[in-house]
Predicted model as a PDB file, atoms N, CA, C, CB and O in Angstrom, pLDDT in the B-factor column:
MODEL        1                                                                  
ATOM      1  N   MET A   1       0.848  -1.165   0.000  1.00 78.00           N  
ATOM      2  CA  MET A   1       0.000   0.000   0.000  1.00 78.00           C  
ATOM      3  C   MET A   1       0.904   1.241   0.000  1.00 78.00           C  
ATOM      4  CB  MET A   1      -0.970  -0.010   1.227  1.00 78.00           C  
ATOM      5  O   MET A   1       1.891   1.304   0.733  1.00 78.00           O  
ATOM      6  N   LYS A   2       0.555   2.203  -0.817  1.00 86.00           N  
ATOM      7  CA  LYS A   2       1.269   3.472  -0.854  1.00 86.00           C  
ATOM      8  C   LYS A   2       0.473   4.506  -0.067  1.00 86.00           C  
ATOM      9  CB  LYS A   2       1.502   3.945  -2.320  1.00 86.00           C  
ATOM     10  O   LYS A   2      -0.753   4.562  -0.163  1.00 86.00           O  
ATOM     11  N   LEU A   3       1.174   5.317   0.706  1.00 91.00           N  
ATOM     12  CA  LEU A   3       0.531   6.369   1.482  1.00 91.00           C  
ATOM     13  C   LEU A   3       1.259   7.685   1.250  1.00 91.00           C  
ATOM     14  CB  LEU A   3       0.509   6.013   2.989  1.00 91.00           C  
ATOM     15  O   LEU A   3       2.488   7.739   1.228  1.00 91.00           O  
ATOM     16  N   VAL A   4       0.474   8.743   1.077  1.00 93.00           N  
ATOM     17  CA  VAL A   4       1.026  10.080   0.889  1.00 93.00           C  
ATOM     18  C   VAL A   4       0.684  10.905   2.117  1.00 93.00           C  
ATOM     19  CB  VAL A   4       0.478  10.749  -0.413  1.00 93.00           C  
ATOM     20  O   VAL A   4      -0.470  10.961   2.543  1.00 93.00           O  
ATOM     21  N   ARG A   5       1.696  11.543   2.676  1.00 93.00           N  
ATOM     22  CA  ARG A   5       1.491  12.359   3.878  1.00 93.00           C  
ATOM     23  C   ARG A   5       1.030  13.761   3.487  1.00 93.00           C  
ATOM     24  CB  ARG A   5       2.793  12.433   4.721  1.00 93.00           C  
ATOM     25  O   ARG A   5       1.686  14.449   2.705  1.00 93.00           O  
ATOM     26  N   LEU A   6      -0.115  14.173   4.049  1.00 95.00           N  
ATOM     27  CA  LEU A   6      -0.650  15.515   3.877  1.00 95.00           C  
ATOM     28  C   LEU A   6      -0.946  16.072   5.264  1.00 95.00           C  
ATOM     29  CB  LEU A   6      -1.935  15.513   2.972  1.00 95.00           C  
ATOM     30  O   LEU A   6      -0.781  15.370   6.261  1.00 95.00           O  
ATOM     31  N   THR A   7      -1.380  17.324   5.333  1.00 95.00           N  
ATOM     32  CA  THR A   7      -1.636  17.972   6.618  1.00 95.00           C  
ATOM     33  C   THR A   7      -3.112  18.306   6.753  1.00 95.00           C  
ATOM     34  CB  THR A   7      -0.784  19.245   6.767  1.00 95.00           C  
ATOM     35  O   THR A   7      -3.669  19.042   5.939  1.00 95.00           O  
ATOM     36  N   LEU A   8      -3.744  17.759   7.789  1.00 94.00           N  
ATOM     37  CA  LEU A   8      -5.146  18.090   8.035  1.00 94.00           C  
ATOM     38  C   LEU A   8      -5.273  19.578   8.301  1.00 94.00           C  
ATOM     39  CB  LEU A   8      -5.710  17.274   9.222  1.00 94.00           C  
ATOM     40  O   LEU A   8      -4.456  20.160   9.014  1.00 94.00           O  
ATOM     41  N   ASN A   9      -6.281  20.183   7.737  1.00 92.00           N  
ATOM     42  CA  ASN A   9      -6.531  21.605   7.936  1.00 92.00           C  
ATOM     43  C   ASN A   9      -7.203  21.793   9.292  1.00 92.00           C  
ATOM     44  CB  ASN A   9      -7.410  22.191   6.788  1.00 92.00           C  
ATOM     45  O   ASN A   9      -8.087  21.020   9.660  1.00 92.00           O  
ATOM     46  N   GLY A  10      -6.800  22.791  10.017  1.00 85.00           N  
ATOM     47  CA  GLY A  10      -7.426  23.065  11.307  1.00 85.00           C  
ATOM     48  C   GLY A  10      -6.405  23.444  12.346  1.00 85.00           C  
ATOM     49  O   GLY A  10      -5.226  23.627  12.042  1.00 85.00           O  
ATOM     50  N   GLN A  11      -6.860  23.559  13.564  1.00 77.00           N  
ATOM     51  CA  GLN A  11      -6.004  24.009  14.657  1.00 77.00           C  
ATOM     52  C   GLN A  11      -4.858  23.048  14.943  1.00 77.00           C  
ATOM     53  CB  GLN A  11      -6.824  24.197  15.903  1.00 77.00           C  
ATOM     54  O   GLN A  11      -3.737  23.482  15.207  1.00 77.00           O  
ATOM     55  N   ALA A  12      -5.129  21.751  14.892  1.00 78.00           N  
ATOM     56  CA  ALA A  12      -4.113  20.769  15.261  1.00 78.00           C  
ATOM     57  C   ALA A  12      -3.065  20.561  14.165  1.00 78.00           C  
ATOM     58  CB  ALA A  12      -4.775  19.447  15.587  1.00 78.00           C  
ATOM     59  O   ALA A  12      -1.918  20.232  14.466  1.00 78.00           O  
ATOM     60  N   SER A  13      -3.442  20.748  12.902  1.00 81.00           N  
ATOM     61  CA  SER A  13      -2.538  20.533  11.767  1.00 81.00           C  
ATOM     62  C   SER A  13      -1.828  19.184  11.857  1.00 81.00           C  
ATOM     63  CB  SER A  13      -1.504  21.657  11.696  1.00 81.00           C  
ATOM     64  O   SER A  13      -0.608  19.100  11.722  1.00 81.00           O  
ATOM     65  N   MET A  14      -2.593  18.154  12.082  1.00 92.00           N  
ATOM     66  CA  MET A  14      -2.054  16.803  12.213  1.00 92.00           C  
ATOM     67  C   MET A  14      -1.788  16.199  10.837  1.00 92.00           C  
ATOM     68  CB  MET A  14      -3.020  15.909  13.012  1.00 92.00           C  
ATOM     69  O   MET A  14      -2.476  16.537   9.873  1.00 92.00           O  
ATOM     70  N   PRO A  15      -0.805  15.314  10.733  1.00 93.00           N  
ATOM     71  CA  PRO A  15      -0.585  14.638   9.455  1.00 93.00           C  
ATOM     72  C   PRO A  15      -1.685  13.605   9.209  1.00 93.00           C  
ATOM     73  CB  PRO A  15       0.806  13.962   9.428  1.00 93.00           C  
ATOM     74  O   PRO A  15      -2.222  13.007  10.141  1.00 93.00           O  
ATOM     75  N   VAL A  16      -1.998  13.415   7.944  1.00 93.00           N  
ATOM     76  CA  VAL A  16      -2.929  12.365   7.533  1.00 93.00           C  
ATOM     77  C   VAL A  16      -2.261  11.647   6.371  1.00 93.00           C  
ATOM     78  CB  VAL A  16      -4.359  12.948   7.131  1.00 93.00           C  
ATOM     79  O   VAL A  16      -1.618  12.284   5.537  1.00 93.00           O  
ATOM     80  N   PHE A  17      -2.406  10.338   6.309  1.00 94.00           N  
ATOM     81  CA  PHE A  17      -1.790   9.535   5.259  1.00 94.00           C  
ATOM     82  C   PHE A  17      -2.895   9.020   4.343  1.00 94.00           C  
ATOM     83  CB  PHE A  17      -0.957   8.353   5.859  1.00 94.00           C  
ATOM     84  O   PHE A  17      -3.792   8.299   4.779  1.00 94.00           O  
ATOM     85  N   ILE A  18      -2.820   9.400   3.068  1.00 93.00           N  
ATOM     86  CA  ILE A  18      -3.856   9.074   2.093  1.00 93.00           C  
ATOM     87  C   ILE A  18      -3.319   8.049   1.101  1.00 93.00           C  
ATOM     88  CB  ILE A  18      -4.341  10.347   1.353  1.00 93.00           C  
ATOM     89  O   ILE A  18      -2.208   8.193   0.590  1.00 93.00           O  
ATOM     90  N   ASN A  19      -4.107   7.017   0.834  1.00 92.00           N  
ATOM     91  CA  ASN A  19      -3.775   6.037  -0.195  1.00 92.00           C  
ATOM     92  C   ASN A  19      -4.260   6.604  -1.534  1.00 92.00           C  
ATOM     93  CB  ASN A  19      -4.428   4.623   0.110  1.00 92.00           C  
ATOM     94  O   ASN A  19      -5.467   6.757  -1.718  1.00 92.00           O  
ATOM     95  N   PRO A  20      -3.363   6.921  -2.471  1.00 93.00           N  
ATOM     96  CA  PRO A  20      -3.777   7.512  -3.755  1.00 93.00           C  
ATOM     97  C   PRO A  20      -4.801   6.664  -4.514  1.00 93.00           C  
ATOM     98  CB  PRO A  20      -2.563   7.724  -4.630  1.00 93.00           C  
ATOM     99  O   PRO A  20      -5.611   7.198  -5.272  1.00 93.00           O  
ATOM    100  N   ASP A  21      -4.765   5.345  -4.313  1.00 90.00           N  
ATOM    101  CA  ASP A  21      -5.709   4.465  -5.008  1.00 90.00           C  
ATOM    102  C   ASP A  21      -7.131   4.625  -4.506  1.00 90.00           C  
ATOM    103  CB  ASP A  21      -5.283   3.027  -4.857  1.00 90.00           C  
ATOM    104  O   ASP A  21      -8.062   4.159  -5.163  1.00 90.00           O  
ATOM    105  N   GLN A  22      -7.331   5.265  -3.369  1.00 92.00           N  
ATOM    106  CA  GLN A  22      -8.661   5.433  -2.794  1.00 92.00           C  
ATOM    107  C   GLN A  22      -9.239   6.831  -2.998  1.00 92.00           C  
ATOM    108  CB  GLN A  22      -8.615   5.124  -1.330  1.00 92.00           C  
ATOM    109  O   GLN A  22     -10.336   7.123  -2.523  1.00 92.00           O  
ATOM    110  N   VAL A  23      -8.509   7.693  -3.700  1.00 94.00           N  
ATOM    111  CA  VAL A  23      -9.001   9.050  -3.931  1.00 94.00           C  
ATOM    112  C   VAL A  23      -9.991   9.048  -5.090  1.00 94.00           C  
ATOM    113  CB  VAL A  23      -7.828  10.021  -4.218  1.00 94.00           C  
ATOM    114  O   VAL A  23      -9.693   8.555  -6.178  1.00 94.00           O  
ATOM    115  N   VAL A  24     -11.175   9.608  -4.839  1.00 94.00           N  
ATOM    116  CA  VAL A  24     -12.223   9.690  -5.849  1.00 94.00           C  
ATOM    117  C   VAL A  24     -12.191  11.045  -6.547  1.00 94.00           C  
ATOM    118  CB  VAL A  24     -13.599   9.447  -5.217  1.00 94.00           C  
ATOM    119  O   VAL A  24     -12.279  11.127  -7.772  1.00 94.00           O  
ATOM    120  N   SER A  25     -12.064  12.110  -5.748  1.00 95.00           N  
ATOM    121  CA  SER A  25     -12.039  13.449  -6.338  1.00 95.00           C  
ATOM    122  C   SER A  25     -11.422  14.443  -5.373  1.00 95.00           C  
ATOM    123  CB  SER A  25     -13.451  13.898  -6.728  1.00 95.00           C  
ATOM    124  O   SER A  25     -11.277  14.185  -4.178  1.00 95.00           O  
ATOM    125  N   LEU A  26     -11.062  15.597  -5.941  1.00 96.00           N  
ATOM    126  CA  LEU A  26     -10.528  16.710  -5.159  1.00 96.00           C  
ATOM    127  C   LEU A  26     -11.418  17.918  -5.361  1.00 96.00           C  
ATOM    128  CB  LEU A  26      -9.061  17.030  -5.557  1.00 96.00           C  
ATOM    129  O   LEU A  26     -11.958  18.128  -6.448  1.00 96.00           O  
ATOM    130  N   VAL A  27     -11.569  18.712  -4.314  1.00 96.00           N  
ATOM    131  CA  VAL A  27     -12.294  19.973  -4.402  1.00 96.00           C  
ATOM    132  C   VAL A  27     -11.299  21.072  -4.061  1.00 96.00           C  
ATOM    133  CB  VAL A  27     -13.549  20.003  -3.441  1.00 96.00           C  
ATOM    134  O   VAL A  27     -10.844  21.177  -2.922  1.00 96.00           O  
ATOM    135  N   ALA A  28     -10.962  21.896  -5.062  1.00 95.00           N  
ATOM    136  CA  ALA A  28     -10.002  22.981  -4.858  1.00 95.00           C  
ATOM    137  C   ALA A  28     -10.730  24.173  -4.235  1.00 95.00           C  
ATOM    138  CB  ALA A  28      -9.317  23.387  -6.207  1.00 95.00           C  
ATOM    139  O   ALA A  28     -11.645  24.739  -4.834  1.00 95.00           O  
ATOM    140  N   LEU A  29     -10.312  24.541  -3.035  1.00 95.00           N  
ATOM    141  CA  LEU A  29     -10.871  25.681  -2.332  1.00 95.00           C  
ATOM    142  C   LEU A  29      -9.778  26.747  -2.215  1.00 95.00           C  
ATOM    143  CB  LEU A  29     -11.420  25.266  -0.925  1.00 95.00           C  
ATOM    144  O   LEU A  29      -8.607  26.434  -2.428  1.00 95.00           O  
ATOM    145  N   PRO A  30     -10.120  27.989  -1.883  1.00 93.00           N  
ATOM    146  CA  PRO A  30      -9.128  29.068  -1.896  1.00 93.00           C  
ATOM    147  C   PRO A  30      -7.852  28.807  -1.087  1.00 93.00           C  
ATOM    148  CB  PRO A  30      -9.761  30.298  -1.388  1.00 93.00           C  
ATOM    149  O   PRO A  30      -6.761  29.128  -1.558  1.00 93.00           O  
ATOM    150  N   HIS A  31      -7.961  28.238   0.106  1.00 93.00           N  
ATOM    151  CA  HIS A  31      -6.769  28.062   0.935  1.00 93.00           C  
ATOM    152  C   HIS A  31      -6.602  26.636   1.443  1.00 93.00           C  
ATOM    153  CB  HIS A  31      -6.820  29.006   2.105  1.00 93.00           C  
ATOM    154  O   HIS A  31      -5.891  26.403   2.421  1.00 93.00           O  
ATOM    155  N   ARG A  32      -7.250  25.690   0.788  1.00 95.00           N  
ATOM    156  CA  ARG A  32      -7.174  24.287   1.203  1.00 95.00           C  
ATOM    157  C   ARG A  32      -7.739  23.403   0.102  1.00 95.00           C  
ATOM    158  CB  ARG A  32      -7.939  24.056   2.535  1.00 95.00           C  
ATOM    159  O   ARG A  32      -8.224  23.899  -0.915  1.00 95.00           O  
ATOM    160  N   THR A  33      -7.675  22.109   0.305  1.00 97.00           N  
ATOM    161  CA  THR A  33      -8.222  21.146  -0.649  1.00 97.00           C  
ATOM    162  C   THR A  33      -9.012  20.102   0.120  1.00 97.00           C  
ATOM    163  CB  THR A  33      -7.094  20.478  -1.496  1.00 97.00           C  
ATOM    164  O   THR A  33      -8.589  19.657   1.187  1.00 97.00           O  
ATOM    165  N   GLN A  34     -10.153  19.715  -0.418  1.00 97.00           N  
ATOM    166  CA  GLN A  34     -10.912  18.607   0.148  1.00 97.00           C  
ATOM    167  C   GLN A  34     -10.659  17.385  -0.722  1.00 97.00           C  
ATOM    168  CB  GLN A  34     -12.444  18.940   0.237  1.00 97.00           C  
ATOM    169  O   GLN A  34     -10.701  17.462  -1.950  1.00 97.00           O  
ATOM    170  N   ILE A  35     -10.396  16.252  -0.067  1.00 96.00           N  
ATOM    171  CA  ILE A  35     -10.143  14.999  -0.768  1.00 96.00           C  
ATOM    172  C   ILE A  35     -11.267  14.036  -0.436  1.00 96.00           C  
ATOM    173  CB  ILE A  35      -8.756  14.399  -0.384  1.00 96.00           C  
ATOM    174  O   ILE A  35     -11.491  13.723   0.733  1.00 96.00           O  
ATOM    175  N   VAL A  36     -11.972  13.566  -1.449  1.00 95.00           N  
ATOM    176  CA  VAL A  36     -13.055  12.595  -1.272  1.00 95.00           C  
ATOM    177  C   VAL A  36     -12.470  11.217  -1.572  1.00 95.00           C  
ATOM    178  CB  VAL A  36     -14.300  12.917  -2.210  1.00 95.00           C  
ATOM    179  O   VAL A  36     -11.832  11.014  -2.606  1.00 95.00           O  
ATOM    180  N   THR A  37     -12.694  10.270  -0.654  1.00 93.00           N  
ATOM    181  CA  THR A  37     -12.121   8.933  -0.809  1.00 93.00           C  
ATOM    182  C   THR A  37     -13.200   7.867  -0.951  1.00 93.00           C  
ATOM    183  CB  THR A  37     -11.227   8.605   0.377  1.00 93.00           C  
ATOM    184  O   THR A  37     -14.386   8.133  -0.753  1.00 93.00           O  
ATOM    185  N   THR A  38     -12.771   6.658  -1.296  1.00 89.00           N  
ATOM    186  CA  THR A  38     -13.706   5.537  -1.421  1.00 89.00           C  
ATOM    187  C   THR A  38     -14.080   4.972  -0.058  1.00 89.00           C  
ATOM    188  CB  THR A  38     -13.104   4.435  -2.293  1.00 89.00           C  
ATOM    189  O   THR A  38     -15.032   4.200   0.050  1.00 89.00           O  
ATOM    190  N   ALA A  39     -13.346   5.346   0.982  1.00 81.00           N  
ATOM    191  CA  ALA A  39     -13.672   4.876   2.332  1.00 81.00           C  
ATOM    192  C   ALA A  39     -15.016   5.457   2.759  1.00 81.00           C  
ATOM    193  CB  ALA A  39     -12.557   5.272   3.345  1.00 81.00           C  
ATOM    194  O   ALA A  39     -15.393   6.553   2.344  1.00 81.00           O  
ATOM    195  N   THR A  40     -15.725   4.714   3.588  1.00 80.00           N  
ATOM    196  CA  THR A  40     -17.032   5.190   4.048  1.00 80.00           C  
ATOM    197  C   THR A  40     -17.106   5.165   5.574  1.00 80.00           C  
ATOM    198  CB  THR A  40     -18.165   4.331   3.445  1.00 80.00           C  
ATOM    199  O   THR A  40     -16.431   4.381   6.240  1.00 80.00           O  
ATOM    200  N   SER A  41     -17.940   6.043   6.094  1.00 80.00           N  
ATOM    201  CA  SER A  41     -18.167   6.100   7.539  1.00 80.00           C  
ATOM    202  C   SER A  41     -19.166   5.014   7.929  1.00 80.00           C  
ATOM    203  CB  SER A  41     -18.683   7.509   7.972  1.00 80.00           C  
ATOM    204  O   SER A  41     -19.655   4.266   7.083  1.00 80.00           O  
ATOM    205  N   ALA A  42     -19.451   4.945   9.197  1.00 83.00           N  
ATOM    206  CA  ALA A  42     -20.414   3.957   9.701  1.00 83.00           C  
ATOM    207  C   ALA A  42     -21.800   4.151   9.094  1.00 83.00           C  
ATOM    208  CB  ALA A  42     -20.505   4.040  11.221  1.00 83.00           C  
ATOM    209  O   ALA A  42     -22.590   3.208   9.044  1.00 83.00           O  
ATOM    210  N   HIS A  43     -22.101   5.366   8.632  1.00 82.00           N  
ATOM    211  CA  HIS A  43     -23.411   5.659   8.058  1.00 82.00           C  
ATOM    212  C   HIS A  43     -23.405   5.570   6.535  1.00 82.00           C  
ATOM    213  CB  HIS A  43     -23.870   7.038   8.489  1.00 82.00           C  
ATOM    214  O   HIS A  43     -24.404   5.894   5.894  1.00 82.00           O  
ATOM    215  N   GLY A  44     -22.296   5.137   5.953  1.00 83.00           N  
ATOM    216  CA  GLY A  44     -22.223   4.956   4.510  1.00 83.00           C  
ATOM    217  C   GLY A  44     -21.816   6.193   3.731  1.00 83.00           C  
ATOM    218  O   GLY A  44     -21.739   6.142   2.503  1.00 83.00           O  
ATOM    219  N   ALA A  45     -21.552   7.303   4.407  1.00 85.00           N  
ATOM    220  CA  ALA A  45     -21.134   8.525   3.714  1.00 85.00           C  
ATOM    221  C   ALA A  45     -19.649   8.447   3.388  1.00 85.00           C  
ATOM    222  CB  ALA A  45     -21.436   9.782   4.575  1.00 85.00           C  
ATOM    223  O   ALA A  45     -18.872   7.873   4.150  1.00 85.00           O  
ATOM    224  N   ALA A  46     -19.253   9.024   2.253  1.00 87.00           N  
ATOM    225  CA  ALA A  46     -17.844   9.056   1.872  1.00 87.00           C  
ATOM    226  C   ALA A  46     -17.047   9.849   2.892  1.00 87.00           C  
ATOM    227  CB  ALA A  46     -17.669   9.659   0.467  1.00 87.00           C  
ATOM    228  O   ALA A  46     -17.539  10.833   3.445  1.00 87.00           O  
ATOM    229  N   ILE A  47     -15.817   9.421   3.140  1.00 90.00           N  
ATOM    230  CA  ILE A  47     -14.947  10.152   4.058  1.00 90.00           C  
ATOM    231  C   ILE A  47     -14.219  11.227   3.270  1.00 90.00           C  
ATOM    232  CB  ILE A  47     -13.935   9.196   4.771  1.00 90.00           C  
ATOM    233  O   ILE A  47     -13.595  10.950   2.245  1.00 90.00           O  
ATOM    234  N   VAL A  48     -14.307  12.462   3.764  1.00 92.00           N  
ATOM    235  CA  VAL A  48     -13.692  13.623   3.119  1.00 92.00           C  
ATOM    236  C   VAL A  48     -12.628  14.178   4.057  1.00 92.00           C  
ATOM    237  CB  VAL A  48     -14.761  14.719   2.767  1.00 92.00           C  
ATOM    238  O   VAL A  48     -12.878  14.422   5.237  1.00 92.00           O  
ATOM    239  N   TYR A  49     -11.449  14.369   3.507  1.00 94.00           N  
ATOM    240  CA  TYR A  49     -10.348  14.970   4.269  1.00 94.00           C  
ATOM    241  C   TYR A  49     -10.163  16.400   3.802  1.00 94.00           C  
ATOM    242  CB  TYR A  49      -9.022  14.155   4.102  1.00 94.00           C  
ATOM    243  O   TYR A  49     -10.123  16.669   2.601  1.00 94.00           O  
ATOM    244  N   ASP A  50     -10.052  17.312   4.746  1.00 95.00           N  
ATOM    245  CA  ASP A  50      -9.816  18.721   4.461  1.00 95.00           C  
ATOM    246  C   ASP A  50      -8.346  18.978   4.788  1.00 95.00           C  
ATOM    247  CB  ASP A  50     -10.789  19.672   5.293  1.00 95.00           C  
ATOM    248  O   ASP A  50      -7.963  18.999   5.958  1.00 95.00           O  
ATOM    249  N   VAL A  51      -7.518  19.175   3.751  1.00 96.00           N  
ATOM    250  CA  VAL A  51      -6.077  19.313   3.967  1.00 96.00           C  
ATOM    251  C   VAL A  51      -5.598  20.729   3.655  1.00 96.00           C  
ATOM    252  CB  VAL A  51      -5.314  18.304   3.108  1.00 96.00           C  
ATOM    253  O   VAL A  51      -6.213  21.456   2.875  1.00 96.00           O  
ATOM    254  N   ALA A  52      -4.487  21.096   4.283  1.00 95.00           N  
ATOM    255  CA  ALA A  52      -3.947  22.449   4.154  1.00 95.00           C  
ATOM    256  C   ALA A  52      -3.278  22.698   2.804  1.00 95.00           C  
ATOM    257  CB  ALA A  52      -2.955  22.708   5.260  1.00 95.00           C  
ATOM    258  O   ALA A  52      -3.208  23.844   2.361  1.00 95.00           O  
ATOM    259  N   GLU A  53      -2.792  21.662   2.149  1.00 95.00           N  
ATOM    260  CA  GLU A  53      -2.107  21.833   0.872  1.00 95.00           C  
ATOM    261  C   GLU A  53      -3.085  22.261  -0.220  1.00 95.00           C  
ATOM    262  CB  GLU A  53      -1.400  20.535   0.469  1.00 95.00           C  
ATOM    263  O   GLU A  53      -4.250  21.864  -0.216  1.00 95.00           O  
ATOM    264  N   LEU A  54      -2.599  23.071  -1.148  1.00 95.00           N  
ATOM    265  CA  LEU A  54      -3.428  23.508  -2.274  1.00 95.00           C  
ATOM    266  C   LEU A  54      -3.556  22.388  -3.295  1.00 95.00           C  
ATOM    267  CB  LEU A  54      -2.836  24.771  -2.935  1.00 95.00           C  
ATOM    268  O   LEU A  54      -2.740  21.467  -3.310  1.00 95.00           O  
ATOM    269  N   SER A  55      -4.570  22.458  -4.147  1.00 94.00           N  
ATOM    270  CA  SER A  55      -4.906  21.363  -5.050  1.00 94.00           C  
ATOM    271  C   SER A  55      -3.756  20.947  -5.972  1.00 94.00           C  
ATOM    272  CB  SER A  55      -6.087  21.752  -5.879  1.00 94.00           C  
ATOM    273  O   SER A  55      -3.565  19.751  -6.193  1.00 94.00           O  
ATOM    274  N   ALA A  56      -2.989  21.893  -6.514  1.00 93.00           N  
ATOM    275  CA  ALA A  56      -1.882  21.540  -7.406  1.00 93.00           C  
ATOM    276  C   ALA A  56      -0.845  20.695  -6.675  1.00 93.00           C  
ATOM    277  CB  ALA A  56      -1.224  22.807  -7.976  1.00 93.00           C  
ATOM    278  O   ALA A  56      -0.294  19.750  -7.241  1.00 93.00           O  
ATOM    279  N   GLU A  57      -0.582  21.037  -5.420  1.00 94.00           N  
ATOM    280  CA  GLU A  57       0.376  20.277  -4.613  1.00 94.00           C  
ATOM    281  C   GLU A  57      -0.176  18.894  -4.289  1.00 94.00           C  
ATOM    282  CB  GLU A  57       0.712  21.034  -3.313  1.00 94.00           C  
ATOM    283  O   GLU A  57       0.566  17.912  -4.317  1.00 94.00           O  
ATOM    284  N   VAL A  58      -1.463  18.805  -3.982  1.00 95.00           N  
ATOM    285  CA  VAL A  58      -2.090  17.521  -3.684  1.00 95.00           C  
ATOM    286  C   VAL A  58      -2.023  16.609  -4.904  1.00 95.00           C  
ATOM    287  CB  VAL A  58      -3.555  17.720  -3.238  1.00 95.00           C  
ATOM    288  O   VAL A  58      -1.683  15.432  -4.781  1.00 95.00           O  
ATOM    289  N   VAL A  59      -2.340  17.138  -6.066  1.00 93.00           N  
ATOM    290  CA  VAL A  59      -2.279  16.333  -7.298  1.00 93.00           C  
ATOM    291  C   VAL A  59      -0.860  15.847  -7.527  1.00 93.00           C  
ATOM    292  CB  VAL A  59      -2.769  17.148  -8.523  1.00 93.00           C  
ATOM    293  O   VAL A  59      -0.651  14.677  -7.847  1.00 93.00           O  
ATOM    294  N   ARG A  60       0.117  16.729  -7.369  1.00 92.00           N  
ATOM    295  CA  ARG A  60       1.513  16.341  -7.565  1.00 92.00           C  
ATOM    296  C   ARG A  60       1.909  15.225  -6.600  1.00 92.00           C  
ATOM    297  CB  ARG A  60       2.438  17.555  -7.379  1.00 92.00           C  
ATOM    298  O   ARG A  60       2.528  14.241  -7.004  1.00 92.00           O  
ATOM    299  N   LEU A  61       1.558  15.377  -5.351  1.00 92.00           N  
ATOM    300  CA  LEU A  61       1.918  14.371  -4.354  1.00 92.00           C  
ATOM    301  C   LEU A  61       1.217  13.034  -4.587  1.00 92.00           C  
ATOM    302  CB  LEU A  61       1.588  14.882  -2.970  1.00 92.00           C  
ATOM    303  O   LEU A  61       1.817  11.976  -4.393  1.00 92.00           O  
ATOM    304  N   LEU A  62      -0.032  13.076  -4.996  1.00 92.00           N  
ATOM    305  CA  LEU A  62      -0.777  11.829  -5.203  1.00 92.00           C  
ATOM    306  C   LEU A  62      -0.360  11.091  -6.464  1.00 92.00           C  
ATOM    307  CB  LEU A  62      -2.253  12.119  -5.263  1.00 92.00           C  
ATOM    308  O   LEU A  62      -0.489   9.868  -6.531  1.00 92.00           O  
ATOM    309  N   THR A  63       0.135  11.804  -7.458  1.00 89.00           N  
ATOM    310  CA  THR A  63       0.438  11.155  -8.736  1.00 89.00           C  
ATOM    311  C   THR A  63       1.862  10.654  -8.869  1.00 89.00           C  
ATOM    312  CB  THR A  63       0.163  12.094  -9.841  1.00 89.00           C  
ATOM    313  O   THR A  63       2.081   9.599  -9.462  1.00 89.00           O  
ATOM    314  N   ASN A  64       2.833  11.371  -8.339  1.00 78.00           N  
ATOM    315  CA  ASN A  64       4.222  10.884  -8.448  1.00 78.00           C  
ATOM    316  C   ASN A  64       5.058  11.429  -7.308  1.00 78.00           C  
ATOM    317  CB  ASN A  64       4.848  11.289  -9.804  1.00 78.00           C  
ATOM    318  O   ASN A  64       5.942  12.260  -7.512  1.00 78.00           O  
ATOM    319  N   SER A  65       4.776  10.964  -6.134  1.00 52.00           N  
ATOM    320  CA  SER A  65       5.360  11.563  -4.953  1.00 52.00           C  
ATOM    321  C   SER A  65       6.589  10.837  -4.431  1.00 52.00           C  
ATOM    322  CB  SER A  65       4.345  11.630  -3.889  1.00 52.00           C  
ATOM    323  O   SER A  65       6.544   9.628  -4.202  1.00 52.00           O  
ATOM    324  N   PRO A  66       7.690  11.564  -4.239  1.00 53.00           N  
ATOM    325  CA  PRO A  66       8.799  10.969  -3.511  1.00 53.00           C  
ATOM    326  C   PRO A  66       8.483  10.914  -2.013  1.00 53.00           C  
ATOM    327  CB  PRO A  66      10.096  11.763  -3.763  1.00 53.00           C  
ATOM    328  O   PRO A  66       9.219  10.309  -1.234  1.00 53.00           O  
ATOM    329  N   GLU A  67       7.380  11.554  -1.628  1.00 52.00           N  
ATOM    330  CA  GLU A  67       6.957  11.598  -0.224  1.00 52.00           C  
ATOM    331  C   GLU A  67       6.166  10.365   0.184  1.00 52.00           C  
ATOM    332  CB  GLU A  67       6.126  12.837   0.029  1.00 52.00           C  
ATOM    333  O   GLU A  67       5.711  10.281   1.325  1.00 52.00           O  
ATOM    334  N   ILE A  68       5.991   9.406  -0.721  1.00 51.00           N  
ATOM    335  CA  ILE A  68       5.204   8.219  -0.386  1.00 51.00           C  
ATOM    336  C   ILE A  68       5.927   7.431   0.705  1.00 51.00           C  
ATOM    337  CB  ILE A  68       4.966   7.330  -1.648  1.00 51.00           C  
ATOM    338  O   ILE A  68       7.104   7.095   0.573  1.00 51.00           O  
ATOM    339  N   ALA A  69       5.225   7.154   1.745  1.00 54.00           N  
ATOM    340  CA  ALA A  69       5.802   6.438   2.882  1.00 54.00           C  
ATOM    341  C   ALA A  69       5.924   4.956   2.565  1.00 54.00           C  
ATOM    342  CB  ALA A  69       4.950   6.647   4.147  1.00 54.00           C  
ATOM    343  O   ALA A  69       5.011   4.358   1.997  1.00 54.00           O  
ATOM    344  N   ALA A  70       7.028   4.379   2.927  1.00 51.00           N  
ATOM    345  CA  ALA A  70       7.220   2.937   2.764  1.00 51.00           C  
ATOM    346  C   ALA A  70       6.368   2.205   3.794  1.00 51.00           C  
ATOM    347  CB  ALA A  70       8.724   2.548   2.911  1.00 51.00           C  
ATOM    348  O   ALA A  70       6.048   2.774   4.838  1.00 51.00           O  
ATOM    349  N   PRO A  71       5.989   0.941   3.520  1.00 52.00           N  
ATOM    350  CA  PRO A  71       5.199   0.186   4.490  1.00 52.00           C  
ATOM    351  C   PRO A  71       5.888   0.167   5.859  1.00 52.00           C  
ATOM    352  CB  PRO A  71       4.970  -1.251   3.989  1.00 52.00           C  
ATOM    353  O   PRO A  71       7.102  -0.012   5.954  1.00 52.00           O  
ATOM    354  N   GLY A  72       5.108   0.350   6.893  1.00 53.00           N  
ATOM    355  CA  GLY A  72       5.627   0.351   8.247  1.00 53.00           C  
ATOM    356  C   GLY A  72       6.148   1.694   8.713  1.00 53.00           C  
ATOM    357  O   GLY A  72       6.546   1.829   9.870  1.00 53.00           O  
ATOM    358  N   GLN A  73       6.157   2.703   7.831  1.00 50.00           N  
ATOM    359  CA  GLN A  73       6.653   4.011   8.208  1.00 50.00           C  
ATOM    360  C   GLN A  73       5.543   5.046   8.273  1.00 50.00           C  
ATOM    361  CB  GLN A  73       7.712   4.457   7.243  1.00 50.00           C  
ATOM    362  O   GLN A  73       5.827   6.227   8.474  1.00 50.00           O  
ATOM    363  N   ALA A  74       4.312   4.651   8.113  1.00 46.00           N  
ATOM    364  CA  ALA A  74       3.194   5.598   8.086  1.00 46.00           C  
ATOM    365  C   ALA A  74       2.739   5.944   9.471  1.00 46.00           C  
ATOM    366  CB  ALA A  74       2.036   5.039   7.298  1.00 46.00           C  
ATOM    367  O   ALA A  74       1.805   6.729   9.635  1.00 46.00           O  
TER     368      ALA A  74                                                      
ENDMDL                                                                          
END                                                                             
C-alpha cells in the first residue's frame, strides 16, 4: 500500500496519510483542498479529508510523490 502524507486543515494541523488508489475526487478551495475517498463512515457517507495543501500540490503528491511512505513508516 502506498501512502502520501498531507496535513489536516485546522487548529491541530495533524498529518494524515492518504492512499492515492482510494481518492475519488478533489475539491479545490481558496486556501485548502478537500479529498473525497472511497472509504465510508459507519453511516455509509464518503470520508472527506480537508487538507492544508493547495490542489496543485495535492495532485503532484498523489500522482508521483517521492513523499510516499514505505510500508511500516506511516
